[in-house]
One Martini backbone bead per residue (centre of mass of N, CA, C, O) as a GRO file, in nm:
protein
  429
    1MET     BB    1   0.183  -0.292  -0.534
    2ARG     BB    2  -0.171  -0.443  -0.537
    3GLU     BB    3  -0.275  -0.483  -0.276
    4ARG     BB    4  -0.258  -0.295   0.501
    5SER     BB    5  -0.002   0.280   2.038
    6VAL     BB    6   0.094   0.319   2.322
    7PRO     BB    7   0.213   0.471   2.564
    8ALA     BB    8   0.458   0.433   2.763
    9GLN     BB    9   0.489   0.269   3.072
   10THR     BB   10   0.569   0.288   3.395
   11VAL     BB   11   0.735   0.081   3.608
   12GLY     BB   12   0.622   0.180   3.870
   13GLY     BB   13   0.785   0.413   4.082
   14PRO     BB   14   0.934   0.644   4.241
   15SER     BB   15   1.283   0.639   4.357
   16GLU     BB   16   1.575   0.673   4.565
   17LEU     BB   17   1.632   0.385   4.498
   18GLU     BB   18   1.785   0.130   4.378
   19PRO     BB   19   1.702  -0.117   4.196
   20SER     BB   20   1.658  -0.429   4.203
   21PRO     BB   21   1.742  -0.704   4.031
   22ARG     BB   22   1.454  -0.815   4.016
   23ASN     BB   23   1.319  -0.556   3.900
   24ARG     BB   24   1.489  -0.543   3.645
   25ARG     BB   25   1.399  -0.816   3.531
   26VAL     BB   26   1.096  -0.753   3.513
   27GLY     BB   27   1.112  -0.504   3.331
   28PHE     BB   28   1.254  -0.641   3.095
   29SER     BB   29   1.038  -0.860   3.043
   30LEU     BB   30   0.805  -0.667   2.979
   31LEU     BB   31   0.936  -0.525   2.740
   32LEU     BB   32   0.985  -0.779   2.569
   33PHE     BB   33   0.687  -0.868   2.553
   34SER     BB   34   0.575  -0.610   2.418
   35ALA     BB   35   0.746  -0.624   2.161
   36CYS     BB   36   0.639  -0.897   2.057
   37VAL     BB   37   0.340  -0.820   2.034
   38ALA     BB   38   0.375  -0.582   1.837
   39PHE     BB   39   0.489  -0.753   1.602
   40LEU     BB   40   0.271  -0.976   1.564
   41PHE     BB   41   0.023  -0.736   1.536
   42GLY     BB   42   0.106  -0.610   1.294
   43GLY     BB   43   0.047  -0.491   1.009
   44CYS     BB   44   0.003  -0.537   0.682
   45ALA     BB   45   0.170  -0.547   0.390
   46GLY     BB   46   0.050  -0.501   0.083
   47ALA     BB   47  -0.250  -0.445   0.157
   48PRO     BB   48  -0.542  -0.382   0.220
   49PRO     BB   49  -0.707  -0.162   0.367
   50ARG     BB   50  -0.681  -0.016   0.688
   51ALA     BB   51  -0.663   0.086   0.976
   52VAL     BB   52  -0.540   0.335   1.133
   53LEU     BB   53  -0.251   0.381   1.281
   54PRO     BB   54  -0.120   0.425   1.565
   55PRO     BB   55   0.109   0.563   1.739
   56ALA     BB   56   0.420   0.504   1.819
   57ALA     BB   57   0.619   0.438   2.061
   58PRO     BB   58   0.889   0.552   2.193
   59PRO     BB   59   1.188   0.458   2.237
   60ALA     BB   60   1.393   0.422   2.506
   61VAL     BB   61   1.618   0.367   2.287
   62PRO     BB   62   1.789   0.484   2.050
   63PRO     BB   63   1.865   0.397   1.754
   64PRO     BB   64   2.101   0.325   1.563
   65ALA     BB   65   2.277   0.437   1.322
   66VAL     BB   66   2.269   0.415   0.983
   67SER     BB   67   2.473   0.282   0.749
   68ARG     BB   68   2.573   0.438   0.458
   69PRO     BB   69   2.676   0.464   0.159
   70GLN     BB   70   2.957   0.649   0.027
   71ALA     BB   71   2.937   0.581  -0.246
   72PRO     BB   72   2.846   0.680  -0.534
   73LEU     BB   73   2.571   0.673  -0.721
   74PRO     BB   74   2.418   0.599  -0.977
   75SER     BB   75   2.239   0.725  -1.250
   76VAL     BB   76   1.883   0.795  -1.327
   77PRO     BB   77   1.659   0.881  -1.546
   78THR     BB   78   1.325   1.078  -1.491
   79GLU     BB   79   1.287   1.319  -1.619
   80ALA     BB   80   1.020   1.524  -1.501
   81ALA     BB   81   0.907   1.351  -1.260
   82SER     BB   82   1.114   1.439  -1.019
   83VAL     BB   83   0.990   1.761  -1.022
   84ARG     BB   84   0.708   1.651  -0.954
   85PRO     BB   85   0.427   1.562  -0.842
   86VAL     BB   86   0.199   1.340  -0.722
   87ARG     BB   87  -0.089   1.182  -0.868
   88VAL     BB   88  -0.376   1.105  -0.658
   89LEU     BB   89  -0.640   0.906  -0.653
   90LEU     BB   90  -0.947   0.974  -0.462
   91GLY     BB   91  -1.114   0.762  -0.557
   92GLY     BB   92  -1.403   0.790  -0.711
   93PRO     BB   93  -1.660   0.898  -0.856
   94GLN     BB   94  -1.860   1.200  -0.781
   95LYS     BB   95  -2.111   1.433  -0.711
   96GLY     BB   96  -1.971   1.509  -0.427
   97LEU     BB   97  -1.770   1.743  -0.227
   98SER     BB   98  -1.540   1.796   0.062
   99VAL     BB   99  -1.354   2.080   0.187
  100THR     BB  100  -1.099   2.147   0.440
  101GLY     BB  101  -1.011   2.478   0.584
  102GLU     BB  102  -0.909   2.784   0.685
  103SER     BB  103  -0.793   2.869   0.382
  104ILE     BB  104  -0.958   2.858   0.079
  105ARG     BB  105  -0.838   2.797  -0.259
  106ALA     BB  106  -0.906   2.868  -0.609
  107TRP     BB  107  -0.773   2.754  -0.922
  108SER     BB  108  -0.705   2.774  -1.228
  109PHE     BB  109  -0.539   2.632  -1.489
  110ALA     BB  110  -0.400   2.929  -1.542
  111GLY     BB  111  -0.368   3.063  -1.226
  112ALA     BB  112  -0.636   3.181  -1.123
  113LEU     BB  113  -0.824   3.331  -0.893
  114VAL     BB  114  -1.178   3.209  -0.830
  115ALA     BB  115  -1.181   3.119  -0.513
  116SER     BB  116  -1.315   3.123  -0.167
  117GLY     BB  117  -1.271   2.996   0.182
  118LYS     BB  118  -1.410   2.861   0.493
  119GLY     BB  119  -1.362   2.559   0.625
  120ALA     BB  120  -1.624   2.442   0.437
  121VAL     BB  121  -1.645   2.306   0.101
  122SER     BB  122  -1.881   2.254  -0.147
  123LEU     BB  123  -1.897   2.024  -0.418
  124SER     BB  124  -2.029   2.023  -0.755
  125VAL     BB  125  -2.201   1.908  -1.035
  126ARG     BB  126  -2.224   2.099  -1.362
  127GLY     BB  127  -2.180   1.904  -1.579
  128GLU     BB  128  -1.860   2.040  -1.681
  129LYS     BB  129  -1.881   2.171  -1.396
  130ILE     BB  130  -1.818   2.360  -1.085
  131GLY     BB  131  -1.953   2.381  -0.770
  132TRP     BB  132  -1.924   2.657  -0.533
  133GLY     BB  133  -2.125   2.588  -0.349
  134GLY     BB  134  -2.381   2.849  -0.391
  135GLU     BB  135  -2.213   3.069  -0.578
  136LYS     BB  136  -2.038   2.905  -0.801
  137THR     BB  137  -1.914   2.854  -1.141
  138LEU     BB  138  -1.659   2.638  -1.258
  139SER     BB  139  -1.408   2.557  -1.438
  140SER     BB  140  -1.258   2.278  -1.570
  141PRO     BB  141  -1.022   2.267  -1.364
  142ILE     BB  142  -0.925   2.272  -1.009
  143ASP     BB  143  -0.722   2.424  -0.759
  144ILE     BB  144  -0.671   2.329  -0.415
  145ASP     BB  145  -0.584   2.532  -0.123
  146SER     BB  146  -0.388   2.561   0.196
  147PRO     BB  147  -0.163   2.686   0.415
  148SER     BB  148  -0.268   2.465   0.655
  149GLY     BB  149  -0.421   2.268   0.496
  150LEU     BB  150  -0.602   1.973   0.405
  151ARG     BB  151  -0.929   1.818   0.404
  152PHE     BB  152  -1.018   1.480   0.287
  153GLY     BB  153  -1.215   1.240   0.389
  154GLY     BB  154  -1.076   1.288   0.687
  155LYS     BB  155  -0.796   1.378   0.560
  156GLU     BB  156  -0.464   1.469   0.559
  157LEU     BB  157  -0.308   1.704   0.342
  158VAL     BB  158  -0.077   1.782   0.096
  159GLY     BB  159  -0.075   2.044  -0.096
  160ARG     BB  160  -0.311   1.955  -0.344
  161ILE     BB  161  -0.630   1.973  -0.519
  162ARG     BB  162  -0.771   1.818  -0.803
  163VAL     BB  163  -1.070   1.918  -0.975
  164SER     BB  164  -1.296   1.733  -1.189
  165ALA     BB  165  -1.527   1.729  -1.464
  166GLN     BB  166  -1.688   1.409  -1.561
  167LYS     BB  167  -1.970   1.290  -1.668
  168GLY     BB  168  -2.123   1.406  -1.401
  169GLN     BB  169  -1.843   1.399  -1.233
  170LEU     BB  170  -1.607   1.381  -0.968
  171LEU     BB  171  -1.252   1.438  -0.940
  172ALA     BB  172  -0.994   1.354  -0.700
  173VAL     BB  173  -0.654   1.493  -0.679
  174ALA     BB  174  -0.362   1.447  -0.531
  175VAL     BB  175  -0.085   1.682  -0.482
  176VAL     BB  176   0.230   1.531  -0.408
  177PRO     BB  177   0.513   1.526  -0.279
  178LEU     BB  178   0.717   1.273  -0.315
  179GLU     BB  179   0.838   1.234  -0.020
  180GLU     BB  180   0.562   1.248   0.119
  181TYR     BB  181   0.444   1.004  -0.020
  182VAL     BB  182   0.644   0.795   0.081
  183LYS     BB  183   0.584   0.822   0.381
  184ALA     BB  184   0.280   0.758   0.367
  185VAL     BB  185   0.298   0.475   0.241
  186VAL     BB  186   0.481   0.334   0.444
  187SER     BB  187   0.274   0.382   0.687
  188ARG     BB  188   0.055   0.172   0.532
  189GLU     BB  189   0.251  -0.085   0.438
  190ALA     BB  190   0.363  -0.073   0.743
  191PRO     BB  191   0.463  -0.139   1.046
  192PRO     BB  192   0.636   0.008   1.316
  193SER     BB  193   0.787  -0.275   1.393
  194PHE     BB  194   0.971  -0.255   1.181
  195GLN     BB  195   1.264  -0.256   1.051
  196PRO     BB  196   1.460  -0.010   0.925
  197GLU     BB  197   1.566  -0.170   0.670
  198ALA     BB  198   1.284  -0.249   0.565
  199LEU     BB  199   1.177   0.044   0.535
  200SER     BB  200   1.394   0.136   0.336
  201ALA     BB  201   1.328  -0.063   0.113
  202LEU     BB  202   1.037   0.038   0.078
  203ALA     BB  203   1.100   0.331   0.002
  204VAL     BB  204   1.243   0.263  -0.264
  205ALA     BB  205   1.006   0.113  -0.395
  206VAL     BB  206   0.798   0.341  -0.383
  207ARG     BB  207   0.957   0.555  -0.542
  208THR     BB  208   0.999   0.394  -0.802
  209TYR     BB  209   0.704   0.340  -0.866
  210ALA     BB  210   0.615   0.636  -0.884
  211LEU     BB  211   0.808   0.734  -1.110
  212LEU     BB  212   0.709   0.535  -1.323
  213ALA     BB  213   0.412   0.633  -1.313
  214MET     BB  214   0.480   0.930  -1.402
  215GLU     BB  215   0.580   0.833  -1.689
  216LYS     BB  216   0.318   0.609  -1.675
  217PRO     BB  217   0.021   0.682  -1.659
  218ARG     BB  218  -0.295   0.576  -1.616
  219GLU     BB  219  -0.391   0.878  -1.655
  220PRO     BB  220  -0.417   1.208  -1.735
  221THR     BB  221  -0.512   1.279  -1.424
  222HIS     BB  222  -0.322   1.030  -1.318
  223ASP     BB  223  -0.083   0.804  -1.180
  224VAL     BB  224  -0.237   0.705  -0.918
  225VAL     BB  225  -0.381   0.514  -0.674
  226ALA     BB  226  -0.481   0.485  -0.321
  227GLY     BB  227  -0.464   0.174  -0.353
  228VAL     BB  228  -0.393  -0.162  -0.430
  229GLU     BB  229  -0.341  -0.105  -0.733
  230ASP     BB  230  -0.094   0.034  -0.596
  231GLN     BB  231  -0.078   0.252  -0.331
  232ILE     BB  232  -0.119   0.330  -0.005
  233PHE     BB  233  -0.315   0.633   0.049
  234GLU     BB  234  -0.401   0.840   0.367
  235GLY     BB  235  -0.218   1.058   0.415
  236MET     BB  236  -0.044   1.247   0.696
  237GLU     BB  237  -0.142   1.086   0.917
  238MET     BB  238   0.042   0.890   1.126
  239VAL     BB  239   0.347   0.970   1.055
  240GLY     BB  240   0.605   0.840   1.171
  241GLU     BB  241   0.939   0.852   1.234
  242VAL     BB  242   1.021   0.580   1.101
  243PHE     BB  243   0.914   0.665   0.817
  244ARG     BB  244   1.069   0.927   0.776
  245ARG     BB  245   1.351   0.802   0.802
  246ALA     BB  246   1.334   0.608   0.561
  247ALA     BB  247   1.301   0.833   0.347
  248GLU     BB  248   1.542   1.023   0.417
  249SER     BB  249   1.778   0.802   0.406
  250THR     BB  250   1.673   0.753   0.075
  251ARG     BB  251   1.684   0.999  -0.081
  252GLY     BB  252   1.659   0.946  -0.434
  253GLU     BB  253   1.635   0.641  -0.427
  254VAL     BB  254   1.667   0.373  -0.670
  255LEU     BB  255   1.569   0.133  -0.910
  256ALA     BB  256   1.760  -0.030  -1.169
  257TYR     BB  257   1.734  -0.149  -1.522
  258ARG     BB  258   1.934  -0.085  -1.763
  259GLY     BB  259   1.891   0.245  -1.697
  260VAL     BB  260   1.602   0.194  -1.571
  261LEU     BB  261   1.324   0.178  -1.420
  262ALA     BB  262   1.182  -0.023  -1.198
  263ARG     BB  263   0.932  -0.267  -1.108
  264THR     BB  264   0.846  -0.224  -0.761
  265VAL     BB  265   0.690  -0.460  -0.647
  266PHE     BB  266   0.469  -0.564  -0.370
  267HIS     BB  267   0.411  -0.755  -0.060
  268SER     BB  268   0.345  -0.902   0.227
  269THR     BB  269   0.312  -1.239   0.174
  270CYS     BB  270   0.433  -1.538   0.021
  271GLY     BB  271   0.451  -1.833   0.173
  272GLY     BB  272   0.773  -1.925   0.054
  273ARG     BB  273   0.699  -1.801  -0.248
  274THR     BB  274   0.732  -1.630  -0.513
  275GLU     BB  275   0.613  -1.475  -0.804
  276ASN     BB  276   0.560  -1.459  -1.131
  277ALA     BB  277   0.485  -1.217  -1.348
  278LYS     BB  278   0.378  -1.398  -1.576
  279ASP     BB  279   0.164  -1.550  -1.401
  280ALA     BB  280   0.014  -1.290  -1.300
  281TRP     BB  281   0.034  -1.087  -1.596
  282GLY     BB  282   0.193  -1.212  -1.873
  283THR     BB  283   0.482  -1.079  -1.800
  284ASP     BB  284   0.813  -1.081  -1.835
  285VAL     BB  285   1.047  -1.023  -1.559
  286PRO     BB  286   1.367  -1.070  -1.471
  287TYR     BB  287   1.327  -0.940  -1.155
  288LEU     BB  288   1.024  -1.117  -1.142
  289ARG     BB  289   1.099  -1.398  -1.002
  290SER     BB  290   1.094  -1.681  -0.854
  291LEU     BB  291   1.150  -1.730  -0.493
  292ALA     BB  292   1.273  -1.830  -0.210
  293CYS     BB  293   1.107  -1.784   0.127
  294ASP     BB  294   1.207  -1.799   0.491
  295ASP     BB  295   1.137  -1.490   0.636
  296CYS     BB  296   0.792  -1.502   0.685
  297LEU     BB  297   0.709  -1.662   0.957
  298ASP     BB  298   0.592  -1.404   1.132
  299SER     BB  299   0.347  -1.387   0.977
  300PRO     BB  300   0.000  -1.375   1.025
  301MET     BB  301  -0.023  -1.467   0.690
  302ARG     BB  302   0.105  -1.742   0.633
  303ARG     BB  303  -0.180  -1.839   0.735
  304TRP     BB  304  -0.521  -1.908   0.607
  305ASP     BB  305  -0.888  -1.855   0.635
  306TYR     BB  306  -1.213  -1.883   0.452
  307ARG     BB  307  -1.566  -1.846   0.487
  308MET     BB  308  -1.798  -1.923   0.235
  309THR     BB  309  -2.102  -1.869   0.147
  310ALA     BB  310  -2.354  -1.934  -0.065
  311LYS     BB  311  -2.441  -1.640  -0.102
  312GLU     BB  312  -2.160  -1.527  -0.172
  313GLY     BB  313  -2.100  -1.712  -0.411
  314LYS     BB  314  -2.341  -1.609  -0.587
  315ARG     BB  315  -2.251  -1.318  -0.602
  316VAL     BB  316  -1.982  -1.369  -0.744
  317ALA     BB  317  -2.096  -1.525  -0.987
  318LEU     BB  318  -2.267  -1.291  -1.098
  319LEU     BB  319  -2.023  -1.100  -1.152
  320LEU     BB  320  -1.911  -1.350  -1.356
  321GLY     BB  321  -2.185  -1.465  -1.521
  322ILE     BB  322  -2.334  -1.650  -1.291
  323ARG     BB  323  -2.649  -1.803  -1.241
  324ALA     BB  324  -2.730  -1.944  -0.931
  325GLU     BB  325  -3.005  -2.126  -0.858
  326GLU     BB  326  -2.858  -2.350  -0.701
  327THR     BB  327  -2.600  -2.500  -0.741
  328LEU     BB  328  -2.245  -2.453  -0.656
  329ARG     BB  329  -1.922  -2.456  -0.809
  330LEU     BB  330  -1.575  -2.456  -0.687
  331ASP     BB  331  -1.270  -2.460  -0.892
  332VAL     BB  332  -0.946  -2.545  -0.935
  333VAL     BB  333  -0.792  -2.583  -1.279
  334GLU     BB  334  -0.530  -2.393  -1.237
  335TRP     BB  335  -0.168  -2.364  -1.214
  336SER     BB  336   0.113  -2.251  -1.108
  337SER     BB  337   0.452  -2.310  -1.048
  338THR     BB  338   0.393  -2.205  -0.728
  339GLY     BB  339   0.084  -2.295  -0.643
  340ARG     BB  340  -0.111  -2.104  -0.786
  341ALA     BB  341  -0.392  -1.986  -0.884
  342SER     BB  342  -0.524  -1.929  -1.223
  343ARG     BB  343  -0.805  -2.098  -1.233
  344VAL     BB  344  -1.167  -2.072  -1.208
  345ARG     BB  345  -1.456  -2.277  -1.160
  346LEU     BB  346  -1.798  -2.215  -1.245
  347SER     BB  347  -2.088  -2.414  -1.139
  348SER     BB  348  -2.436  -2.445  -1.280
  349GLY     BB  349  -2.545  -2.704  -1.386
  350ARG     BB  350  -2.485  -2.642  -1.737
  351VAL     BB  351  -2.311  -2.408  -1.623
  352SER     BB  352  -1.985  -2.275  -1.714
  353ARG     BB  353  -1.682  -2.097  -1.586
  354ASP     BB  354  -1.371  -1.960  -1.667
  355VAL     BB  355  -1.147  -1.780  -1.453
  356ALA     BB  356  -0.945  -1.570  -1.332
  357ALA     BB  357  -0.824  -1.579  -1.019
  358ALA     BB  358  -0.780  -1.272  -0.984
  359VAL     BB  359  -1.075  -1.199  -1.044
  360PHE     BB  360  -1.206  -1.362  -0.823
  361ARG     BB  361  -1.059  -1.222  -0.588
  362ARG     BB  362  -1.164  -0.937  -0.637
  363GLU     BB  363  -1.472  -1.008  -0.600
  364ALA     BB  364  -1.438  -1.141  -0.312
  365GLY     BB  365  -1.183  -1.013  -0.179
  366TYR     BB  366  -0.875  -0.940  -0.059
  367SER     BB  367  -0.942  -0.981   0.261
  368ARG     BB  368  -1.037  -1.278   0.214
  369VAL     BB  369  -0.871  -1.352  -0.041
  370LYS     BB  370  -0.534  -1.319   0.016
  371SER     BB  371  -0.461  -1.547  -0.199
  372LEU     BB  372  -0.358  -1.791  -0.458
  373LYS     BB  373  -0.242  -1.972  -0.227
  374MET     BB  374  -0.487  -2.212  -0.268
  375SER     BB  375  -0.786  -2.372  -0.149
  376ILE     BB  376  -1.105  -2.541  -0.229
  377LEU     BB  377  -1.356  -2.633   0.015
  378PRO     BB  378  -1.630  -2.812   0.064
  379VAL     BB  379  -1.871  -2.685   0.318
  380GLY     BB  380  -2.159  -2.768   0.313
  381ASP     BB  381  -2.301  -2.463   0.174
  382GLY     BB  382  -1.988  -2.408   0.125
  383TRP     BB  383  -1.655  -2.263   0.178
  384VAL     BB  384  -1.300  -2.324   0.210
  385PHE     BB  385  -1.027  -2.106   0.229
  386ALA     BB  386  -0.688  -2.219   0.196
  387GLY     BB  387  -0.384  -2.039   0.283
  388GLN     BB  388  -0.094  -1.842   0.166
  389GLY     BB  389  -0.053  -1.540   0.228
  390TYR     BB  390  -0.029  -1.183   0.099
  391GLY     BB  391  -0.108  -1.130  -0.214
  392HIS     BB  392   0.048  -1.162  -0.533
  393GLY     BB  393   0.381  -1.234  -0.486
  394VAL     BB  394   0.537  -1.004  -0.620
  395GLY     BB  395   0.844  -0.952  -0.528
  396MET     BB  396   0.846  -0.807  -0.235
  397CYS     BB  397   0.861  -0.943   0.080
  398GLN     BB  398   0.797  -0.780   0.369
  399TRP     BB  399   0.831  -1.001   0.588
  400GLY     BB  400   1.096  -1.096   0.467
  401ALA     BB  401   1.250  -0.831   0.499
  402ASN     BB  402   1.223  -0.827   0.808
  403GLY     BB  403   1.371  -1.092   0.855
  404MET     BB  404   1.639  -1.000   0.736
  405ALA     BB  405   1.682  -0.758   0.928
  406LYS     BB  406   1.691  -0.931   1.189
  407ASN     BB  407   1.959  -1.080   1.049
  408GLY     BB  408   2.138  -0.810   0.940
  409LYS     BB  409   2.026  -0.691   0.690
  410THR     BB  410   2.022  -0.473   0.440
  411TYR     BB  411   1.854  -0.286   0.215
  412ARG     BB  412   2.036  -0.373  -0.021
  413GLU     BB  413   2.007  -0.682   0.021
  414ILE     BB  414   1.703  -0.693  -0.005
  415LEU     BB  415   1.678  -0.577  -0.293
  416ALA     BB  416   1.869  -0.786  -0.432
  417ARG     BB  417   1.690  -1.032  -0.377
  418TYR     BB  418   1.394  -0.932  -0.497
  419TYR     BB  419   1.576  -0.764  -0.739
  420PRO     BB  420   1.745  -0.916  -0.948
  421GLY     BB  421   1.976  -0.704  -1.135
  422THR     BB  422   1.960  -0.457  -0.988
  423THR     BB  423   2.020  -0.098  -0.919
  424LEU     BB  424   2.136   0.130  -0.714
  425ALA     BB  425   2.014   0.469  -0.741
  426ARG     BB  426   1.996   0.804  -0.870
  427SER     BB  427   1.778   1.044  -0.929
  428ILE     BB  428   1.730   1.228  -1.240
  429PRO     BB  429   1.607   1.474  -1.468
   0.00000   0.00000   0.00000
């Protein structure tokens, strides 16, 4: 939960002579410099959606095989959830949708073929039914698939899409095989420059979170949403080999607490200390308590600042029920035990209102106010938000996990640190 390369170039040209020691040193230095730059500017994990990452260049030397535990893992029951696909809500309700594929077929809820098409098919809402192009009106819901794969919203999907008509709008839900979902999410929640063990830890966390959501869905129509409210899912394009390997090498592995699936939330960067689940969401979770983390120093979001204009501040205040006619004040009036803002006061004239800091951050924008480990400073006719970290701060710090992996820690040690008291297990239906 959450809150989102170019091909390697050969140095020099072909030669029949062995390179000189000086040339070898120069080549090695350039490769080392390139690797450092790629890591520094890799995208943030557990963050709001970002631009799709380009494919990572293949490493010059294949990484060594990761040694996995040989002893059998204990089993944790996951009911029927582990044998069905994940249902992922793709955006919000819409009046119309377009689905693209070479050979598109629509099936009724009872499993009967009810429509077909080629290329692009436009769907519209007709009361509580679905318009298929300009040809047919179909009962809701319908399942849409294509043998060669579907494209929806410009993204490549696997599995099928379930479309339903509700209250005059259409909902699209991707129905994705679990392990394909894990690969896709890991590819959007972490940069390809992350260490293999950090990506493996993330794969276990993503899988566990998804299975728990499948047992306790958000809504009858879907298990998770495709954004930072749950886990970022943007289809199957640009899912590089490093992400596929992380999912495959941990296939079926989950985290359990006292025999049931754990709530494996994660975030990009904690900024030095993770947050208590109770402070963030009001519910104490034994394995989601604050702990010190000094391994995320390499994160580009270790420290950040954001300048909010007076106009933007008034827009946010209006969304929160305060109409600021003239001056507006923003103040943090309550803090959590880890130094994160708990409540923010908005004041204008004789009117003031205290709101949960998490609600304020949501309305201001997760990509602007990157965390609640922040201060608000009035500057000119606006404010400067100065903070540390990215995300809600609960659970695994992904840049911290990567720092641990760089220091030789395994994915099992990473998971044990950020989810203390949990057990690595294998899911069974």
